[in-house]
N, C-alpha and C positions, 0 to 999 in steps of 0.2 A: 228285672228289667230285660227287655229284648231289643235288639237292634240288628240291622242288616248292614254288612260292609261289603265292599267290592275289593278283591285282591286280584289284580290282573284282569282277566276276563270272566272271573267267577264271583258269584255272590255267596256270602257265608252268613248264616243266621247265628246270632250270638245270644246267650242267655246268662244272666248273673243272678245268683242267690247266695244265701249263706252257705249252701253246699259247695259253692265254687271254691271256697277256702279249703275245705276238707278234700275235695276232689283233686285240687292242685297238689296238695301234700301227698296224697295217695299215689298220684301218677308220677310226680317228679322228685319226691323225697325232700323237698325244701318248702319253706314257708312263703306263701304268696306275697304278703306285705313286706317281707324282708327283700324279696326279689324286686318288688316295685321300687324300693328305695334306690336300687341300682339304676333304675330308669330315670329317677328324679335328678341324678347327677349327669344326665345325658349330654349336656352342653360342655361338660368338663372331662369327658372320657378321653382316655389315651387311645391312640390308634390300635394298640394291641388288645384293648378291651372291647373293641367294637363288636366282635363276634359274640361276646357274652351278652351284650345289650340286645343284639338282634335275636339271639336264642331266647332271651327272657321275653321279649315282645311276642314271639311266635308261640312260646309255651303258654302264655296267658291267652292269646287268641285261640289256641287249640283247646284249652280247657273250657273257655266260654262257648266254643262251638260243639263240644262233646255231647251235650244233650240231644243234638240233631244228627250225630254221626258216630259210628263206632270204629272208625279207622284208627290205626295206630299213629303215634306222633310222627314216626318216620314216613309213613304213607301220606300223612297230611302235608309234610314238608316236600315230599317228592312231587306232589301235585301242583306245587307253586313254582312259577317261573322265576329263575334267578334274577331277571330284570327288575323285580320288585325292590331289590336292595339298592338299585341306582335311582329310584324315585323317592327323593327325600320328602316330597309333599305327601306321598302315600304313607311313608313311615311315620310322619308327623300325625297324620289322621289316625293311624293305628294307635299311637301312643295316647292321643286325645280321647279316642273311643274307650280305651282301657280305663283312663281316668274317669270318664263319665260313668261307665258301667260299674266301676268298683267304688265310686264315691270319693276318689282321691283328688279331683280337681277343685280348685278354689272357686268360690262364688264369682260370678261375672265372666267366666270363661265361655267363649262362644262355642256352641255345639259344632261338631264336624259336619261339613257339607255333604259327605257321602253316606253318613249313617242315617238310618231311618228310625 
């Protein structure tokens, strides 16, 4: 599956396939769906765990964008404006896009308006 999302003023093309699971483990050394479970607890996270959730979201977006870019994770993050973190709507769209692309959303969930 492919989608395009907008982060700040830039568009990022994303691609998901079975390889996404392997690539995520190769890049970050953890299991993709184990990390997604952390996101599912998003409404009940403690303030001190917020950075872990943000990191997980952007790790997943990075791996989904990797087929179109060979930048490092650090360079990917450096290209993003810090203001993205204050936009809760945009973070919600990112989480929803991840769910759509990896098949973790329940039936009946509306697609995100910024994804194509």
